[in-house]
C-alpha positions, 0 to 999 in steps of 0.5 A: 500500500502506497504512502498517502502524502498530505498537501498544502496551499501556498497561503498556509506558508505564513510567518509562523511557518517560515519561523520554523524553516531550518533548511531549503534545498533548491534543485534547478530545472535542467534540460534532460532532468526536467523540472526543478523543485524546492525541499523545505525542512522545518524544525518540527520534522516536516518536509514540504515539496514544491515542484516548479512545474505549474508553480508561479515562482521558479528558481529565477523568481524565488525572491518574489516567493518569500523574504528568505530568498531575498538576494544579497546586495553584497558579493560575499553572499547569495542571499540577504539572510546570510548577512546576519550570520544566522543562515549559511548557503552551500552554493555547490549543493544549493542548500540554504541552512540555518546556523543552529542546524548546520553542524548536525546536518553537515556531519551526516551529509558529508559522510553520505556525500563521500559515499555518493561520489564513490558511486554507491548512492544518491544523497537525498537531502530530506533523508539526511535532514531526518537523521540530523533531527533524530527521526526515522523519516520526515512528515511529507507535504506536497504543494497542491497545484490548483491552476496551471501557469497558462491559467494564472499568468498573462499571455503576450503574443510575439512572432518568433522569426526563425532566421538563425541557429540561435532562434531555431535552438530556442524554439526547439528547446523552449516552445511547445505546440499545444492541443489548440494548435498554438505555440506556448512558452513559459521559459522552461525547457520542454522535455520529451519533445518529439523530434521532427524529421524532414525527408530532404533531397540532397544533390549528391551521387552517393549518400556519404557525400552529404558530410561535405555539405554538413562540414564542421556542423557534424562530428568532432565533439566528445568521442565522435570522429570529425566529418571527414573521418565519418565520410571516409568510413561511410564510403568504405562501408558503402563499397564493401557492404552496400550500406547507405545512410538513410537517417541523420541527426546531430549525434546519430546515423542510421544505415541500411544495407542494400546488399545481402551479406553472408555471415562472415561479412555481417560479423566483420561489419559488426566488428568495424562498427564497434571499433569505429566509435565507443558508442556506435551501438547505442541505438541497438545492440549487437544481437538485434543488428546482426539478426536484422542483417541476416533476415534482410 
């Protein structure tokens, strides 16, 4: 049976509530990680969770949410609350913690952090706070979202002209097409956005020649070979195995063999694929590709 979590409304977070707060963990929204959140811990062993999705005050607007997040006017501190010495901010962990709770929390946190850096587990701040407070677990309350950002925020219509790579990237990452057919942007990264695919007719005699058109726009990052190396290898595979590129993205290639390969050729091709780049088989494993080549 699952744990039934209690909920709260923002109106309940009054001066009495903020007087009990001893720790806040700010987790920023990220591209692949999705929406960020706030973990707020109080001295009576309660944990308040606020997700930034549907929340009018994300990590950029926390100063509008509560006085505790008022920014410092000095370069030594992030928050004004630190200036009096009663609060401390751990910038690399984004933890704002009250001084009288700092020693108890950090003693446990630093031990857990050493284990986490060794690859053993993830440090969950509320769990550490519970141990520092001497309880088995905190009583959790989740923010109840009663209205969406679209309902609560004013909307302004602005034409976005896709006239260079920066505008293209912005629209791709932050603009979402809704069910009404209109495009919306709330400033957050759009996760799980479906990639668009365009069937482009390239003026080339052989598929591998497209790399001369992409040039430095394709390859040459991390462990991916630069475009000339990929072009040479694609030409080699076309001549030996009849393999042609049928799909290309910014970090992946898909080939189709138009030649019926015998077992020895399949095995040799798989060796060459694996040796060409460390992550060449990320999209499908050895057995899947081998079986498909045998069938076709």
